[in-house]
Structure formats: C-alpha cells, structure tokens
C-alpha positions in Angstrom: 327.9 172.4 186.9 326.0 170.8 189.8 326.5 167.1 190.3 322.8 166.4 190.1 322.6 167.6 186.6 324.5 164.6 185.2 322.0 162.0 186.4 319.2 164.2 185.0 321.0 164.2 181.6 321.1 160.4 181.6 317.4 160.3 182.4 316.6 162.7 179.6 318.7 160.8 177.2 317.1 157.5 178.1 313.6 159.1 177.9 314.4 160.2 174.4 315.1 156.6 173.5 311.8 155.6 175.1 309.6 157.3 172.4 311.4 155.8 169.4 309.3 152.6 169.3 306.1 154.6 169.2 307.4 156.9 166.4 308.5 153.8 164.4 305.0 152.2 164.9 303.4 155.4 163.6 305.7 155.3 160.6 304.8 151.7 159.9 301.1 152.6 160.1 301.8 155.1 157.3 303.3 152.5 155.0 307.0 152.4 155.8 308.9 149.4 157.1 310.8 149.4 160.4 314.1 149.1 158.5 313.3 152.2 156.4 312.4 154.1 159.6 315.6 153.1 161.4 317.7 154.0 158.4 316.1 157.4 158.2 316.8 157.9 161.9 320.6 157.4 161.5 320.9 159.3 158.2 318.9 162.3 159.3 320.4 162.1 162.7 323.9 162.5 161.2 322.6 165.4 159.1 321.4 167.1 162.3 324.7 166.5 164.0 326.6 167.9 161.0 324.4 171.0 161.1 325.0 171.5 164.8 328.7 171.2 164.2 328.7 173.8 161.4 326.8 176.2 163.7 329.0 175.8 166.7 332.4 175.0 165.1 332.1 176.2 161.4 334.7 173.5 160.4 335.3 169.8 160.8 337.8 169.3 163.6 340.7 166.9 163.4 339.7 163.3 164.3 341.5 161.8 167.3 340.5 159.1 169.7 339.0 157.4 166.7 338.8 154.0 168.2 336.4 155.1 171.0 334.3 157.1 168.4 334.1 154.2 165.9 333.1 151.7 168.7 330.5 154.1 170.1 329.0 154.6 166.6 329.0 150.9 165.8 327.4 149.9 169.1 324.8 152.6 168.7 323.9 151.2 165.2 324.1 147.6 166.4 321.6 148.3 169.2 319.0 149.6 166.8 319.6 146.9 164.3 319.6 143.9 166.7 316.6 145.2 168.6 314.7 145.5 165.3 315.6 141.9 164.5 314.3 140.7 167.9 310.9 142.3 167.1 310.6 139.9 164.1 310.3 137.0 166.6 309.1 138.5 169.9 306.1 140.4 171.1 307.1 144.0 171.8 306.6 143.5 175.6 309.0 140.6 175.8 311.5 142.3 173.6 311.5 145.3 176.0 312.1 142.9 178.9 315.1 141.3 177.2 316.5 144.7 176.2 316.3 145.9 179.7 318.8 143.2 180.8 321.3 145.9 180.0 320.8 147.3 183.5 322.5 144.4 185.2 324.9 143.7 182.3 326.1 147.3 182.4 326.4 147.3 186.2 328.4 144.1 186.2 330.6 145.3 183.3 331.3 148.4 185.3 332.2 146.3 188.4 334.6 144.1 186.3 336.4 147.0 184.7 336.7 149.0 187.9 337.6 145.9 189.9 335.0 146.6 192.6 332.2 144.8 194.3 328.5 145.5 193.7 327.2 148.0 196.3 324.2 146.8 198.3 322.0 149.7 197.0 323.0 148.8 193.4 322.0 145.1 194.0 318.7 146.1 195.5 318.1 148.5 192.7 318.7 145.8 190.0 316.3 143.5 191.7 313.6 146.2 191.8 314.3 147.1 188.1 313.9 143.5 187.0 310.7 143.0 188.9 309.3 146.3 187.8 310.1 145.6 184.2 308.2 142.3 184.3 305.2 144.1 185.7 305.4 147.2 183.5 305.9 145.2 180.3 302.8 143.0 181.0 304.4 139.6 180.5 303.4 138.0 183.8 300.4 136.2 182.2 302.0 135.7 178.7 302.5 132.3 177.1 306.2 132.1 176.2 306.3 128.5 175.1 306.0 129.3 171.4 308.8 131.9 171.3 311.6 130.9 168.8 315.2 130.7 170.2 316.2 133.4 167.6 314.1 135.9 169.4 315.7 135.2 172.8 319.2 135.5 171.1 318.4 138.8 169.3 316.8 140.3 172.4 319.7 139.5 174.7 322.1 140.6 172.0 320.4 144.0 171.9 320.9 144.3 175.7 324.6 143.5 175.4 325.0 146.0 172.5 323.3 148.8 174.5 325.5 148.0 177.6 328.6 148.2 175.4 327.5 151.5 174.0 327.0 152.9 177.5 330.4 151.7 178.6 332.3 153.0 175.5 330.4 156.3 175.5 331.6 156.8 179.1 335.2 157.1 177.9 336.5 160.6 177.5 338.2 161.8 174.3 340.7 164.4 175.4 340.5 167.7 173.6 337.2 166.9 171.9 334.0 168.9 172.6 330.6 167.3 172.7 329.3 168.6 169.4 332.4 167.2 167.6 332.0 163.8 169.4 328.3 163.7 168.4 329.3 164.4 164.8 331.8 161.6 164.5 329.7 159.0 166.5 326.6 159.7 164.4 328.8 159.5 161.2 330.1 156.1 162.0 326.7 154.9 163.2 325.2 156.0 159.9 327.8 154.1 157.9 327.2 151.0 160.0 323.4 151.2 159.5 323.8 151.8 155.8 325.7 148.6 155.4 323.0 146.4 156.9 319.7 148.3 156.5 318.1 150.1 153.6 320.5 152.9 152.3 318.6 153.0 149.0 316.0 155.3 150.6 318.5 158.1 149.9 319.2 157.6 146.1 315.7 156.3 145.2 314.1 159.5 146.6 311.9 157.8 149.1 313.5 159.7 152.1 312.3 163.0 150.7 309.5 162.4 148.2 307.3 160.2 150.3 307.5 162.0 153.6 309.9 159.6 155.4 312.1 162.5 156.3 309.5 163.7 158.9 309.9 160.4 160.9 313.6 160.5 160.3 313.7 164.0 161.7 311.9 162.9 164.9 313.9 159.7 165.2 317.2 161.5 164.5 316.5 164.1 167.1 315.3 161.7 169.9 317.3 158.7 168.9 320.7 160.3 167.9 321.2 163.9 168.8 319.7 164.2 172.3 320.8 160.9 173.7 324.3 160.8 172.3 324.9 164.4 173.2 323.7 164.0 176.8 325.2 160.6 177.3 328.6 162.0 176.1 328.5 164.7 178.8 327.0 162.8 181.7 328.2 159.2 181.6 331.9 160.1 182.3 330.7 161.8 185.5 328.0 159.2 186.6 329.9 156.1 185.6 328.5 153.5 183.2 327.0 151.5 186.2 324.8 154.2 187.5 324.0 155.3 184.0 322.7 151.8 183.2 320.3 152.0 186.1 319.1 155.5 185.4 318.5 154.5 181.7 315.7 152.3 183.0 313.6 155.4 182.5 313.3 154.4 178.9 310.7 151.7 179.7 308.1 153.9 181.6 308.4 156.5 178.8 307.9 153.9 176.1 304.8 152.6 177.8 303.3 156.1 178.4 304.1 157.1 174.8 302.2 154.0 173.5 299.3 154.8 175.8 299.0 158.5 174.9 299.9 158.3 171.2 298.8 154.8 170.1 295.9 154.4 172.5 297.2 151.2 174.0 295.7 150.1 177.4 297.5 150.7 180.7 296.8 148.1 183.4 297.1 148.6 187.2 300.0 146.1 187.2 301.8 148.2 184.7 301.3 151.3 186.8 302.7 149.5 189.8 305.7 148.3 187.7 306.5 151.8 186.5 306.5 153.0 190.2 308.8 150.1 191.1 311.2 151.0 188.3 311.3 154.7 189.3 312.1 153.8 192.9 314.8 151.4 191.8 316.3 154.1 189.6 316.6 156.7 192.3 317.8 154.3 195.0 321.5 154.2 194.2 321.8 157.9 193.1 320.1 159.2 196.3 321.0 156.9 199.1 324.7 156.5 198.0 325.0 160.3 198.1 323.3 160.7 201.5 326.0 162.1 204.0 326.8 159.5 206.6 326.6 160.5 210.2 329.9 161.4 211.8 330.8 159.3 214.7 331.6 161.1 217.9 334.2 159.9 220.3 
C-alpha cells in the first residue's frame, strides 16, 4: 500500500467525526436528547462492527492484547461523553476550540513517548492550526467572561481524552486484523457509554419504536465504524503526532456540515480559518517528505 494512503485514511476518519455534531443536532431537533443520541451511536456502532466481523470472520476470534483494546474503547467513549458535558456549559464554537487542543497535546505526547524534539514544521503547523481554529470557530469577538469554570475543564478534558485515544489506537495488536480490533474496541466503548449515559433506550423500546435507530445508524457508521477502522490501520504508520495534526480536518468538516445541513451562516473569517487549518495540516506531511537535495563534493 502506498505511503500516502495512510494520511488520507486519517483525514477520512477525522472527517467522519466532523459530521457527528450536526447529526446530533438534527436528532435533538426531532425530540431526542444528546445523551440518547450518543448512546444510540455506540450501541448501533457495536452492532455494525459485530455484523462486519460475522461477514468477514464468521466467528469471534480469541481476545489478546486486551489492555490496548479496553483502553482504546474507554477513551473513545470518554471523548464523546466528556465533550457532551462541555456543551452543557459552553457555546458550541468554544467547545470545538477547546477540543482541538488535542492537536498540540497529541503532538507533545508523541514527542515525550518517542523521546524526540518537536520538528520545526510540526511547531509551525501547530501555530497555524491554533490560529485557524480561532478564526474558523468564530470566537474572536465572543464574550468569554461569563463562561463557568466547569465548561473549561470539560472542554480541555475532551481534548486529553481524544489525544489519549489517538495514542493508544496507534499501538499494534499482533495477530489481530482490523475487523476484529474494531469489534472489541466498539464493544468496550459501548459498555463504558452504557454505564454513564442512557442504556435504557434499549429495553424501553425507544431505540427502535421512536426512530432513534436511524440517527444511531448514521452516528454509529461515522462515529464508530469508519473512524476506528481507518485509525486502526493508519495511525501505526503515520504516528500519533502526525495523526493528531491531520485530524484537524474534523473542524472544517463540522463547520461545512452545519452550513449545508443546518443552514448556519459562514463568515469570511471562518473561510480564512478553514484555509489556514488545511495549510497547517499538510505542512508536516508534505514538507517533511520532500527529498532533500544531495550535496555534491
């Protein structure tokens, strides 16, 4: 497989995450709570992962490397849960800005674990991503004085959870194919979400009788199956640092989805911010791979 396909997989996985907030808002507009939508995402996502495993494997393989799989599932569930809590206190635009701190958190985590210094292109990229995020999220002129401290804490917590997921998901589990890994990660994620969200949607019939399953199907596909599957393949090849930068694609997709589906306004500053984010994303993956000129004696 060509090396360029792995960064593309990370971008596709991150883009899948980008449309989740819009789907949840549509579900809320049709009478469901955010907690019910998130719970349906993980439960239906696990069902899709199990169906994929049955089609490809026809049996449940032996579980090994369980620590990595449990951690990956728990951090996946924690990201959705903690980010949802941050939205109780923060405007959506500011919550996105705090979540996107995972770019520098993931990069520095990668540097610490690999015992390396931050590359110059990576540092420039992080600065561009931060500035572009502020522009794209539209918080330049916002009044932040009334924001409760709990909102800041939950927002930064979501960023750390997502960074941890990216890091753990970058660890290989020897002898385990991607479909099996997806099955176990989504299984542990569903258990974790069921403990803290609204598992009663299954036994009270709400998931199936009231149409919640439609949103669960979309959220499970774009929030569980596609991102976990692609991240599991790509992150071990790109590294968690570069994967964190490439995952910034989530924000432009989230903004465009809200404009196209929810009819929200798109300002010129947001367009500039999206452009800055895209440039910051490709900077390390392109320039660090440019062949250096060979010195002649």
